[in-house]
C-alpha atoms as a printed R data frame, in Angstrom:
    type eleno elety resid chain resno       x      y      z
1   ATOM     1    CA   MET     A     1   0.000  0.000  0.000
2   ATOM     2    CA   SER     A     2   1.345  3.433 -0.907
3   ATOM     3    CA   VAL     A     3   1.560  6.375  1.480
4   ATOM     4    CA   ASP     A     4  -1.417  8.048 -0.251
5   ATOM     5    CA   GLU     A     5  -3.543  4.923  0.169
6   ATOM     6    CA   ASN     A     6  -2.636  4.772  3.854
7   ATOM     7    CA   ILE     A     7  -3.654  8.393  4.353
8   ATOM     8    CA   VAL     A     8  -6.991  7.830  2.593
9   ATOM     9    CA   LYS     A     9  -7.587  4.703  4.681
10  ATOM    10    CA   LEU     A    10  -6.827  6.601  7.904
11  ATOM    11    CA   ILE     A    11  -9.162  9.466  6.945
12  ATOM    12    CA   LEU     A    12 -11.967  7.044  6.138
13  ATOM    13    CA   GLN     A    13 -11.487  5.240  9.447
14  ATOM    14    CA   ARG     A    14 -11.749  8.548 11.329
15  ATOM    15    CA   LYS     A    15 -14.896  9.507  9.431
16  ATOM    16    CA   ARG     A    16 -16.456  6.136 10.203
17  ATOM    17    CA   ARG     A    17 -15.680  6.525 13.903
18  ATOM    18    CA   LYS     A    18 -17.246  9.988 13.973
19  ATOM    19    CA   SER     A    19 -20.377  8.896 12.177
20  ATOM    20    CA   THR     A    20 -20.664  5.866 14.432
21  ATOM    21    CA   LYS     A    21 -20.454  8.074 17.521
22  ATOM    22    CA   ALA     A    22 -23.095 10.425 16.091
23  ATOM    23    CA   ASP     A    23 -25.297  7.442 15.272
24  ATOM    24    CA   LEU     A    24 -24.927  6.155 18.831
25  ATOM    25    CA   ILE     A    25 -25.838  9.564 20.225
26  ATOM    26    CA   LYS     A    26 -28.911  9.702 17.976
27  ATOM    27    CA   GLN     A    27 -29.914  6.308 19.334
28  ATOM    28    CA   TYR     A    28 -30.311  7.950 22.767
29  ATOM    29    CA   ARG     A    29 -31.839 11.176 21.371
30  ATOM    30    CA   GLU     A    30 -35.129 11.025 23.299
31  ATOM    31    CA   GLU     A    31 -33.339 10.252 26.553
32  ATOM    32    CA   ILE     A    32 -30.867 13.090 25.955
33  ATOM    33    CA   LEU     A    33 -33.676 15.575 25.269
34  ATOM    34    CA   ALA     A    34 -35.494 14.435 28.421
35  ATOM    35    CA   LEU     A    35 -32.341 14.953 30.498
36  ATOM    36    CA   ARG     A    36 -31.872 18.414 29.006
37  ATOM    37    CA   GLN     A    37 -35.506 19.232 29.769
38  ATOM    38    CA   ARG     A    38 -34.861 18.286 33.392
39  ATOM    39    CA   GLY     A    39 -32.139 20.923 33.483
40  ATOM    40    CA   LEU     A    40 -28.951 18.903 33.009
41  ATOM    41    CA   SER     A    41 -26.105 20.738 31.314
42  ATOM    42    CA   LEU     A    42 -24.505 19.326 28.184
43  ATOM    43    CA   SER     A    43 -21.462 18.343 30.260
44  ATOM    44    CA   ASP     A    44 -23.708 16.521 32.735
45  ATOM    45    CA   ILE     A    45 -25.413 14.678 29.885
46  ATOM    46    CA   CYS     A    46 -22.005 13.668 28.494
47  ATOM    47    CA   SER     A    47 -21.027 12.307 31.913
48  ATOM    48    CA   TYR     A    48 -24.337 10.447 32.123
49  ATOM    49    CA   LEU     A    49 -23.828  8.842 28.698
50  ATOM    50    CA   GLU     A    50 -20.343  7.779 29.678
51  ATOM    51    CA   SER     A    51 -21.392  6.269 32.997
52  ATOM    52    CA   LYS     A    52 -24.550  4.548 31.719
53  ATOM    53    CA   TYR     A    53 -23.552  3.513 28.180
54  ATOM    54    CA   ASN     A    54 -19.746  3.819 28.251
55  ATOM    55    CA   LEU     A    55 -20.121  6.398 25.468
56  ATOM    56    CA   SER     A    56 -17.521  9.134 25.720
57  ATOM    57    CA   VAL     A    57 -18.575 12.292 23.847
58  ATOM    58    CA   SER     A    58 -17.915 16.002 24.114
59  ATOM    59    CA   PRO     A    59 -20.627 18.648 24.499
60  ATOM    60    CA   GLU     A    60 -19.747 19.850 20.968
61  ATOM    61    CA   THR     A    61 -20.331 16.396 19.511
62  ATOM    62    CA   LEU     A    62 -23.590 16.176 21.429
63  ATOM    63    CA   LYS     A    63 -24.761 19.515 20.013
64  ATOM    64    CA   LYS     A    64 -23.951 18.418 16.464
65  ATOM    65    CA   ALA     A    65 -25.713 15.068 16.825
66  ATOM    66    CA   VAL     A    66 -28.812 16.477 18.541
67  ATOM    67    CA   PRO     A    67 -29.224 20.034 17.228
68  ATOM    68    CA   GLU     A    68 -32.521 20.464 19.105
69  ATOM    69    CA   LEU     A    69 -30.461 20.882 22.277
70  ATOM    70    CA   VAL     A    70 -29.221 24.233 21.008
71  ATOM    71    CA   ASP     A    71 -32.206 25.221 18.868
72  ATOM    72    CA   ARG     A    72 -34.468 25.325 21.911
73  ATOM    73    CA   VAL     A    73 -32.146 27.682 23.747
74  ATOM    74    CA   LYS     A    74 -31.842 29.894 20.666
75  ATOM    75    CA   ARG     A    75 -35.635 30.107 20.373
76  ATOM    76    CA   VAL     A    76 -35.936 31.165 24.015
77  ATOM    77    CA   VAL     A    77 -33.197 33.773 23.637
78  ATOM    78    CA   ASN     A    78 -34.838 35.148 20.492
79  ATOM    79    CA   LEU     A    79 -38.181 35.322 22.243
80  ATOM    80    CA   LEU     A    80 -36.729 37.091 25.267
81  ATOM    81    CA   SER     A    81 -34.894 39.611 23.112
82  ATOM    82    CA   SER     A    82 -38.197 40.622 21.502
83  ATOM    83    CA   LEU     A    83 -39.946 41.405 24.813
84  ATOM    84    CA   SER     A    84 -40.449 44.826 26.340
85  ATOM    85    CA   CYS     A    85 -38.893 45.699 29.702
86  ATOM    86    CA   GLU     A    86 -42.224 45.146 31.468
87  ATOM    87    CA   GLU     A    87 -42.680 41.745 29.835
88  ATOM    88    CA   LEU     A    88 -39.128 40.806 30.841
89  ATOM    89    CA   ARG     A    89 -39.872 41.766 34.448
90  ATOM    90    CA   GLN     A    90 -42.940 39.499 34.384
91  ATOM    91    CA   VAL     A    91 -40.909 36.624 32.917
92  ATOM    92    CA   ALA     A    92 -38.171 37.191 35.513
93  ATOM    93    CA   LYS     A    93 -40.739 36.972 38.325
94  ATOM    94    CA   VAL     A    94 -42.147 33.697 36.978
95  ATOM    95    CA   LEU     A    95 -38.657 32.249 36.539
96  ATOM    96    CA   LYS     A    96 -37.669 33.325 40.053
97  ATOM    97    CA   ASP     A    97 -40.752 31.563 41.455
98  ATOM    98    CA   GLN     A    98 -40.011 28.406 39.449
99  ATOM    99    CA   LEU     A    99 -36.382 28.440 40.535
100 ATOM   100    CA   GLY     A   100 -37.501 28.689 44.150
101 ATOM   101    CA   ARG     A   101 -39.721 25.634 43.701
102 ATOM   102    CA   CYS     A   102 -36.857 23.738 42.062
103 ATOM   103    CA   GLN     A   103 -34.529 24.515 44.943
104 ATOM   104    CA   GLU     A   104 -37.168 23.436 47.481
105 ATOM   105    CA   GLY     A   105 -37.447 20.092 45.676
106 ATOM   106    CA   LYS     A   106 -33.727 19.295 46.028
């Protein structure tokens, strides 16, 4: 095998590994979204996947494989940026109340 063939083979192996990891992440998509909905950070979800499924991934890889994780946050940010100051105060009050309930539940 020539040097060029070895390089191509190595590149293809890396691509296969990446796609396999993304496919594995997609396999747990619903579970990942549920964890995110419960308030886990991307790093926490990565740790969870590693401990439960022995699947080691970075938050970046997770975001690429399950784009809804980021899209949801972007939608919320866009919504908040369109609100008036009074509407933001109302949202802040609701969030403060919800946060208080979350902390009581811990």
